[in-house]
C-alpha positions in Angstrom: 0.0 0.0 0.0 1.1 3.5 -0.9 2.2 5.6 2.1 0.1 8.8 2.0 2.6 10.5 4.2 5.1 10.4 1.3 2.8 12.3 -1.3 3.7 15.9 -1.9 1.2 18.4 -0.7 0.6 22.1 -1.7 0.8 25.0 0.7 -0.9 28.4 0.3 2.4 29.9 -0.7 2.6 27.7 -3.8 -0.5 29.4 -5.2 0.9 32.8 -4.6 4.1 31.8 -6.4 2.1 30.5 -9.4 0.1 33.8 -9.6 3.3 35.8 -9.5 4.9 33.7 -12.3 1.9 34.1 -14.5 1.9 37.9 -13.9 5.6 38.1 -14.8 4.9 36.1 -18.0 2.0 38.4 -18.9 4.1 41.5 -18.3 6.9 40.0 -20.5 4.4 39.3 -23.2 3.1 42.9 -23.0 6.7 44.2 -23.2 7.4 42.0 -26.2 4.2 43.3 -27.9 5.2 46.9 -27.2 8.7 46.3 -28.4 7.4 44.7 -31.7 5.2 47.7 -32.2 8.1 50.0 -31.5 10.3 48.2 -34.0 7.5 48.3 -36.7 7.0 52.1 -36.2 10.8 52.6 -36.2 11.0 50.8 -39.5 8.2 52.9 -41.0 9.8 56.1 -39.8 13.2 55.1 -41.1 11.6 54.2 -44.5 9.8 57.5 -44.7 13.0 59.4 -43.6 15.0 57.5 -46.2 12.4 58.5 -48.9 12.6 62.1 -47.8 16.4 62.1 -48.0 16.3 60.5 -51.4 13.8 63.1 -52.8 15.8 66.0 -51.3 19.0 64.7 -52.9 17.3 64.4 -56.3 15.9 68.0 -56.0 19.4 69.3 -55.2 20.8 67.5 -58.2 18.1 69.1 -60.3 19.0 72.5 -59.0 22.7 72.0 -59.7 22.0 71.0 -63.3 19.6 73.9 -63.7 22.2 76.3 -62.4 24.8 74.9 -64.8 22.3 75.1 -67.7 21.6 78.8 -67.2 25.1 79.8 -66.2 27.5 77.7 -68.3 29.2 79.5 -71.2 27.4 79.0 -74.5 29.1 79.1 -77.9 28.3 82.2 -79.9 26.6 82.1 -83.3 29.1 81.8 -86.2 32.0 81.7 -83.9 34.1 78.7 -82.8 34.5 77.9 -79.2 32.6 79.1 -76.2 33.3 82.6 -75.0 32.7 83.2 -71.3 29.4 84.5 -70.0 29.2 88.3 -70.4 31.2 88.3 -73.7 29.7 90.6 -76.2 29.5 87.8 -78.7 28.0 85.2 -76.4 24.2 84.6 -76.4 22.2 85.5 -73.3 21.5 82.7 -70.8 18.2 80.8 -71.5 15.1 82.1 -69.8 13.3 78.7 -69.8 14.0 75.1 -70.5 13.4 71.5 -69.5 15.4 68.3 -69.2 15.2 64.9 -67.5 17.7 62.5 -66.1 17.9 59.2 -64.3 19.6 58.8 -61.0 19.5 55.8 -58.8 16.0 54.3 -58.9 14.2 57.4 -60.1 13.5 59.4 -63.2 13.5 63.2 -62.7 11.8 65.7 -65.0 12.8 69.4 -64.5 11.2 72.5 -65.9 12.7 76.0 -65.2 11.6 79.5 -66.2 12.7 83.0 -65.5 11.0 84.5 -62.5 10.9 87.7 -64.5 8.0 86.2 -66.4 5.8 87.1 -63.4 4.8 90.4 -61.8 6.9 91.2 -58.8 4.7 92.7 -56.1 7.7 94.6 -54.6 8.7 96.3 -57.9 5.7 96.5 -60.2 4.0 99.9 -60.7 0.5 100.4 -59.3 -0.7 100.7 -62.9 0.6 97.2 -63.8 -1.0 95.7 -60.7 -4.3 97.5 -61.4 -4.3 96.4 -65.0 -3.5 92.8 -63.9 -6.5 92.7 -61.5 -8.7 94.1 -64.2 -7.5 91.3 -66.6 -8.6 88.8 -64.0 -12.1 90.2 -64.0 -12.2 93.0 -61.4 -14.0 96.2 -62.2 -11.6 99.0 -63.2 -12.3 101.1 -60.1 -12.0 98.1 -57.8 -8.8 97.0 -59.4 -7.2 100.5 -58.8 -8.3 100.3 -55.2 -6.7 96.9 -54.8 -3.5 98.2 -56.2 -3.7 101.2 -53.8 -4.1 98.9 -50.9 -1.0 96.8 -52.0 1.0 100.0 -52.3 -0.2 101.1 -48.9 0.9 97.7 -47.4 4.5 98.0 -48.7 5.1 101.8 -48.4 7.6 102.6 -45.6 6.8 105.5 -43.3 8.9 108.7 -43.7 9.2 112.0 -42.1 7.1 114.0 -44.5 3.9 115.1 -42.9 1.7 114.3 -45.9 3.1 110.8 -46.1 2.7 110.3 -42.4 -0.9 111.3 -42.7 -1.5 108.9 -45.6 0.2 106.1 -43.6 -2.1 106.9 -40.6 -5.1 106.7 -42.8 -3.9 103.3 -44.1 -3.5 102.0 -40.5 -6.9 103.4 -39.6 -8.5 101.2 -42.3 -7.0 98.1 -40.6 -8.1 99.2 -37.2 -11.6 100.0 -38.4 -11.8 96.5 -40.0 -10.9 94.9 -36.6 -7.4 93.8 -37.7 -4.9 93.4 -34.9 -2.0 94.4 -37.2 -0.9 97.3 -39.3 0.5 97.4 -42.9 4.0 96.0 -43.1 5.6 99.1 -44.4 8.2 96.9 -46.1 8.4 94.6 -49.2 6.3 91.5 -49.3 8.1 88.4 -47.9 5.8 86.0 -49.9 2.8 86.2 -52.2 0.7 84.4 -49.5 1.0 87.7 -47.6 -1.6 89.2 -49.9 -4.2 87.6 -47.7 -3.3 90.0 -45.0 -3.9 93.1 -47.2 -7.2 94.6 -46.4 -9.9 94.8 -49.1 -8.6 92.1 -51.4 -11.1 89.3 -52.2 -9.7 85.9 -51.3 -10.9 84.4 -54.6 -9.1 87.1 -56.6 -5.9 86.5 -54.6 -6.0 82.7 -55.4 -6.4 83.5 -59.1 -3.6 86.0 -59.0 -0.9 84.2 -57.1 0.3 81.9 -59.9 1.3 85.0 -61.9 2.9 86.9 -59.0 6.3 86.8 -57.4 8.5 88.5 -54.8 11.8 87.1 -56.1 12.5 88.6 -59.5 13.7 91.9 -58.2 12.7 93.6 -61.4 10.0 96.0 -62.4 10.3 94.8 -66.0 8.5 91.7 -67.3 10.1 89.0 -69.5 7.5 89.1 -72.4 8.9 86.1 -74.1 8.0 83.8 -71.2 5.1 85.7 -69.5 1.6 84.2 -69.4 -1.1 86.0 -71.5 -2.7 87.4 -68.3 0.6 89.1 -67.4 1.2 90.4 -71.0 -2.2 91.9 -71.1 -1.4 93.9 -67.9 1.5 95.7 -69.5 0.6 99.4 -70.2 0.7 100.1 -73.9 0.3 96.4 -75.0 -1.6 96.2 -78.3 -3.1 93.3 -80.2 -0.5 93.7 -83.0 2.3 93.6 -80.5 0.8 90.5 -78.8 0.7 88.8 -82.2 4.3 89.7 -82.8 5.3 88.3 -79.4 3.3 85.1 -80.0 5.0 84.6 -83.4 8.4 85.2 -81.8 7.7 82.7 -79.1 6.4 80.1 -81.6 9.4 80.4 -83.9 12.0 80.9 -81.1 13.2 84.0 -82.9 16.2 86.0 -81.8 14.9 88.2 -78.8 16.8 91.2 -80.2 14.7 91.1 -83.3 11.7 92.3 -81.4 13.4 94.4 -78.7 12.9 97.6 -80.7 9.1 97.0 -80.7 9.1 97.1 -76.9 10.1 100.7 -76.6 6.5 101.8 -76.6 5.7 99.7 -73.5 6.9 102.3 -71.1 10.0 100.4 -70.0 7.9 97.6 -68.4 8.7 94.9 -71.0 12.0 93.2 -71.6 13.3 90.2 -73.5 15.9 89.4 -70.7 15.2 87.0 -67.9 17.6 87.8 -65.1 19.3 85.6 -62.6 16.2 84.2 -60.7 14.5 81.0 -61.9 11.5 79.0 -60.7 12.3 75.3 -61.0 9.7 72.5 -60.9 11.0 69.0 -60.2 8.9 65.9 -60.8 10.4 62.7 -59.4 9.0 59.3 -60.4 10.5 56.3 -58.6 10.6 52.8 -60.1 8.1 51.6 -57.5 5.5 54.0 -58.7 5.9 56.6 -56.0 6.0 60.3 -57.2 7.2 63.5 -55.6 7.0 67.1 -56.8 8.8 70.2 -55.6 9.0 73.8 -56.6 12.1 75.9 -55.9 13.1 79.4 -56.7 16.9 79.9 -57.0 19.2 82.9 -57.6 22.0 82.1 -60.0 25.0 84.1 -61.2 26.6 84.3 -57.8 30.0 83.6 -59.2 29.8 86.9 -61.1 29.0 89.0 -58.0 30.9 89.9 -54.8 28.2 88.2 -52.7 30.5 86.2 -50.5 29.0 83.0 -51.9 31.2 82.6 -54.9 31.8 78.9 -54.1 28.1 78.2 -54.7 26.4 78.2 -58.1 23.0 79.2 -56.7 21.1 80.3 -53.6 17.7 78.9 -52.7 15.1 81.6 -52.1 12.0 79.5 -51.8 11.3 75.7 -51.5 8.0 73.9 -51.4 7.4 70.1 -51.5 4.2 68.3 -52.4 3.2 70.7 -55.1 0.7 70.1 -57.9 2.9 70.0 -60.9 1.8 71.5 -64.2 0.0 69.3 -66.8 3.3 68.8 -68.7 5.1 67.6 -65.6 2.2 65.6 -64.3 2.7 63.1 -67.1 5.4 60.4 -66.6 8.7 61.9 -67.7 10.3 60.3 -70.8 13.1 57.9 -70.4 16.4 59.8 -70.4 18.9 59.2 -73.2 
């Protein structure tokens, strides 16, 4: 017979130990689950960060190539070799262009155009601004009032009593409208700042912004690259001159061939682009992912005592996630 005194028996402490072990196991399982979630999130973050780094590097490559395209010496017509930029016989730098290239696992399409093709809010005359708003559909009297408000936003106070009175009146308009700020009294920092100017309809601002800039630094408009809405805002523009410009743009004629016809446009029109360019970059990765950025750059720094002679360009504006134009929205062609 089995001796019952030899059988093991449980004590109350054994139950507590079992509960403690189960609790520890549950805690370890929770920690393992949290750690797995952390690893998954970290992997996603690193993947997104890697994508961002790749896209940024491709945009920088596009800017480098654009700066070279508009700054590199070009061979002059009927002359051998390539005289340096600024030579009397060398052609002017291009005011627009496009190219594409493949780098890594992505195809990049680049469009660039002179910023002088747009109306600079900080340099354009009130007449040009008023004409432009009228072209967009505003009544003439209202368009002139909008231009006046823009001029009042940027005008810097001075010591003259009449000017101070006018500035006080401008500030009074903002106070009467319940605004908690006054006119800047300085140049626009960005075209989005138009929404702060009193009296301008938001819908009109949205229609106008694609044709405006604060980066060209010029009162003159590049008529060979400007949109029809901008051309129509130039004082003295006639249908005959518009036709001549359209033909010159269609045939890629020598800009100097029409420069004489621009003398009647009150010094507002030019066939030169300047050193500031708006660059649209459309990136298509092999896995189907697409990115688009818009950057404004200042070139020609090697010709100026700017202290940045070791850099081919300076970034003035950068925006990612833009809606590219219809041309760029299409898959870019395979590079040669």
